[in-house]
N, C-alpha and C positions, 0 to 999 in steps of 0.2 A: 420470568423465561426457565427453560427448560435447556442443559445442556447434557452431552453426550457424557459417560465418563472413558477418558482415556483407556486403552487395552494396554495394561504391565505385562502381559504373559509372551509377549512377542519380543523381540529386539529392541534394545531403545525405547525410547518415549513416544509411542504411537499418537497419532493425533489423526486417524482416519476416520470417517464418520461410519463406516462401514465395522462391522464388529470381527468380520473373519481376517484371520492374522496375516492370509495370504495378500490382501489389498491394501494397499500403502497409499497416503496422499503423493508420496516418491512417481508414482504410478499414473498418476493422474487422475485417481479419487478424492471425493471431497473430504477436504480439511476441514479440522474444528475451529483454524485459525480463520477460515474463509467463510463458513457457513455455521449458523447456528438452527437449531428444530426451537420453534416456541409458538405458544399456544396465541392464537388470535384473539383481538381483544371481540371481535364481533360475532363469536361462535362458531366461525366456519371450521372450527380443527386445528390440528399442528400444521402448522407452514413452515418454510426454509426460508432464512434471511440470511443476505447476504453481510458477511463480517468487515467486508472491505470495497473498493471501487472495482467495477466492469465498465470497460468501455463497450459499447457496442458493436458488436460481432466478434465476441470474444467467445474462444471455449475456452468454457468455465473449467470443466470438468467432466471425467469419466463416469457413469453410472452403472451398474450391477445390481444382480437380484437373480433369485430362483426360478426359473423356467417352471411353468407350469400351465395344464391343457385347459384352463376355463377363467374366465374373468373374474375376480374378487376384489372388495377393498382393496386398495394400495398395489392393484396391478396396472402394467400399462403394456398395451398391445404391440406385439412385434411381428408375427402373421397372425390370418384370420381363427387357427386355435392353438395359438402359443404367444401366452403372456408372461411378462416378469413382473415377479414379487417382489419389490422393495419399498419395505415400510420403515426405512431408515432413514432412506433421500427423498428419490424420485417420486416416488408413492406417496409423499407430501406436499407435493408441491402443489399448491393452490390453482384454482382454474381463474382464467379473467379471458373476457370476449378483448380485451386488448394486452395480451401478453407481453412481458417483458423478458419472454425467455422462450427458445424451442429446444424439444427434445428429439435428436436425431433419433431413431429407432434403429435404424440400419448400421451405424457405427456407433450407437450406444455414448453418444455423448450429448452434454447441455450446453446450449449456446445463448450466450446474449442477444436479444434481439434490439435492444435500446440501450444508452447509459444506464448503469445500476450504480446507485449510490450505497456506501456503508448504511445498513438499518433498511434496504427496501426487502419487501417480502416479493421474494419470487414467484413469479405467475407464468401460469403456461395455458395454452387453448386447448381443453380437452378432445375436441373435436377431431385436431391434428395429429391425434394417436389413436383413437380408438373409434373403433367400426361400430361399435354399440357398448353402452357406458355398462358399468353396473348396477347404476341406479339412475335414471335421471334427475333432473332437481333444477329449480327455478333458481337464476344464477340474481346474487346481490353485488355482483364487483363492480358496479357503479358508474362503468363506462360510457362515452356519448354513445358509444355504437353498440350497446350489451342487446343479445340475442333474446335475452329474458329468460326463456327455458333451454336448458342445456341438453342436449342429447349426442350421440357418436354419428362420426360424420355420413351413417349409411343406415339412419332410424330415423323415423316419423316421431314428434311426441307420442307419448302415450296418452291414455284419456284425460288422467291430471292434469298432463302438460298443455292438453287443447282447451281444459277449462281455464286454467292459468292465463294460457295467453290471451283469451277471448277478454277478457277483464284487464290485463296488463297492457294490450293495445288500446283499448278504448283509453283505457287515465295517460296513455304516453302520446295517444293525438288530441286530448283538451287544451284547446288555449285557453 
């Protein structure tokens, strides 16, 4: 498991996940006491793990990032041509077709959708924020309502996705 180093350059002992000294957990930004970045066991990449419990429908923390004009890895869409680049927290949330968090991109707050236990990996549905994804992919979330191939909310599966779904649907409908 990877942890962030505390920023000792600002006043006091900072525990904010974000490295920018003007952002603090006292302002609602994610705290290293509440969240941890870790490498997943299944190779999906870095993810965010809860270090404490959150009740369903709880406003968990604010998110922040650099505004950029195009999508890329670790961006989240705010408007059609405005994306927020956040490689420290929100951009590391893993996908699930049955997510446990929702990222409100108009207010930039992370909400729990379900009860979250200490040690749970935080997951969101990428199609809830992204018109088009930086890169479409085969889903491995394992949920009973898995979509199989993940796209943005306004895009069709690419050629690789169509091929994947032809085989995936056959596999899922066998008895």
